[in-house]
C-alpha positions in Angstrom: -36.7 -8.3 -20.5 -36.1 -4.5 -20.4 -33.5 -2.8 -17.8 -36.0 -1.2 -16.0 -37.6 -4.6 -15.1 -34.0 -6.1 -14.5 -33.5 -3.1 -12.1 -36.8 -3.7 -10.2 -36.2 -7.1 -9.9 -32.8 -6.4 -8.5 -34.4 -4.1 -5.9 -37.1 -6.7 -5.2 -34.5 -9.2 -4.5 -32.6 -6.9 -2.1 -35.9 -6.1 -0.1 -37.0 -10.0 0.1 -33.1 -10.9 1.5 -33.5 -7.7 3.8 -36.7 -9.2 5.0 -35.5 -12.6 5.4 -32.3 -11.3 7.6 -33.3 -13.2 10.4 -33.0 -16.5 8.5 -29.8 -15.4 6.9 -27.9 -14.4 9.8 -28.0 -17.9 11.6 -26.4 -19.5 8.6 -23.7 -17.0 8.9 -20.3 -19.1 9.8 -19.1 -17.5 13.3 -16.0 -19.8 12.9 -14.9 -17.8 9.8 -11.4 -16.5 10.4 -12.5 -12.7 9.5 -15.3 -13.2 12.3 -13.1 -14.7 14.7 -10.4 -12.1 13.9 -12.7 -9.3 14.2 -14.3 -10.6 17.4 -10.9 -10.8 19.3 -9.5 -7.6 17.8 -9.9 -4.5 20.4 -10.1 -1.8 17.8 -13.1 -3.2 16.1 -15.0 -3.0 19.5 -14.9 0.5 19.3 -18.1 1.7 17.5 -16.2 4.6 15.8 -13.4 2.6 14.4 -15.5 -0.3 13.4 -18.0 2.0 11.5 -14.8 3.6 9.8 -13.7 -0.1 8.9 -17.5 -0.8 7.4 -17.2 2.7 5.6 -13.7 1.8 4.0 -14.8 -1.5 3.0 -18.1 -0.4 1.6 -15.8 2.1 -0.5 -13.5 -0.7 -1.5 -16.2 -3.1 -2.5 -18.0 -0.3 -4.7 -14.8 0.9 -6.2 -14.3 -2.7 -7.0 -17.5 -3.5 -8.5 -17.3 -0.4 -10.7 -13.9 -1.4 -12.0 -14.7 -4.9 -12.7 -18.1 -3.5 -14.6 -15.8 -1.0 -16.6 -13.5 -4.0 -17.6 -16.4 -6.4 -18.4 -17.8 -3.5 -20.6 -14.7 -3.9 -22.8 -15.4 -7.6 -23.6 -18.8 -6.3 -25.1 -20.7 -9.4 -23.9 -24.3 -8.2 -23.5 -25.6 -8.4 -20.0 -22.2 -9.7 -18.2 -22.4 -6.3 -16.0 -25.7 -7.4 -14.7 -24.2 -10.6 -13.2 -21.5 -8.6 -11.8 -23.6 -6.2 -10.1 -25.8 -9.2 -8.6 -22.5 -10.7 -7.4 -21.4 -7.4 -5.8 -24.6 -7.0 -4.2 -24.8 -10.6 -2.6 -20.9 -10.1 -1.4 -22.0 -6.9 0.4 -24.8 -8.4 2.1 -22.6 -11.3 3.1 -19.9 -8.8 4.3 -22.5 -6.9 6.3 -24.0 -10.1 7.9 -20.3 -11.0 9.0 -20.1 -7.4 10.4 -23.2 -8.3 12.4 -22.0 -11.6 13.9 -18.8 -10.5 14.9 -19.9 -7.3 16.7 -19.8 -7.1 20.6 -21.2 -4.3 22.1 -24.3 -2.3 23.1 -27.2 -1.4 21.0 -26.5 2.2 21.0 -23.1 1.7 20.0 -24.3 -0.9 17.2 -26.5 2.0 15.7 -23.6 4.4 15.7 -21.2 1.9 13.9 -23.9 1.1 11.5 -24.5 4.9 10.9 -21.0 5.7 10.2 -20.5 2.4 8.0 -23.4 2.9 6.0 -22.9 6.6 5.5 -20.6 5.9 2.5 -23.7 5.2 0.5 -25.6 8.2 1.7 -22.7 10.4 0.8 -22.5 8.6 -2.6 -26.4 9.2 -3.1 -26.0 12.9 -2.2 -23.1 13.3 -4.8 -25.3 11.5 -7.4 -28.3 13.9 -6.4 -26.0 17.0 -6.8 -24.6 15.9 -10.1 -28.4 15.4 -11.2 -29.5 18.7 -10.0 -26.4 20.3 -11.8 -26.7 18.4 -14.9 -25.8 20.5 -18.1 -25.3 19.6 -21.6 -21.6 19.7 -22.8 -22.5 21.4 -26.0 -25.5 23.2 -27.1 -28.3 20.8 -28.2 -26.9 17.7 -26.3 -29.3 15.6 -24.9 -28.9 15.1 -21.3 -31.8 12.7 -20.7 -30.0 9.3 -20.4 -27.2 11.1 -18.0 -30.2 12.1 -15.9 -31.8 8.4 -15.9 -28.5 7.0 -15.3 -28.1 9.5 -12.2 -31.4 8.8 -11.0 -30.9 5.1 -11.0 -27.4 5.6 -9.0 -29.4 7.6 -6.3 -32.0 4.8 -6.0 -29.1 2.1 -5.7 -27.4 4.0 -3.5 -30.6 4.5 -1.4 -31.4 0.8 -1.0 -27.6 0.0 -0.3 -27.6 2.4 2.4 -30.8 1.3 3.9 -29.7 -2.3 3.6 -26.4 -1.8 5.1 -27.8 0.1 8.1 -30.3 -2.6 8.5 -27.8 -5.5 8.6 -25.1 -3.7 10.5 -27.1 -1.7 13.2 -30.8 -3.0 13.5 -30.3 -6.7 13.7 -29.5 -8.3 16.8 -26.7 -10.7 17.0 -27.9 -14.3 16.8 -26.6 -16.4 19.6 -24.0 -18.9 19.0 -24.9 -22.3 19.5 
């Protein structure tokens, strides 16, 4: 299976998970220590501060994933980085679902919180787009095709992450505790 097929399979999995979000959210443990702590923390109920928290956590999770992929690439084990990317995706979606069930507030403030938190991926996608638009060879005759493909994949991945984060944190109503 080629890289493009694996890439498309990954995006399809994220789309399926997003479509099944209403089945996933009831399975999130509302008795989780992090969920309880966030529910009872005063600063978290401010949509700007909680959006900033999601933004920073997205940056940390993304940075950790990139660092682990870099370290794994030194092992020279083929396709191990794909498992790291898949695990990072599922951890991010789990985190966004935890954020969803621990938020108490109005729908408008939830949208503001989700917009702020997911904007990390929007900004990262804009950065990749800028790098793609200003891509120049380092030396005469250098082929920049693979760099362009890598940046294009980066734009697609950040776009999918931005939409998924926004859907999970801003557009999904909190599931009532039973």
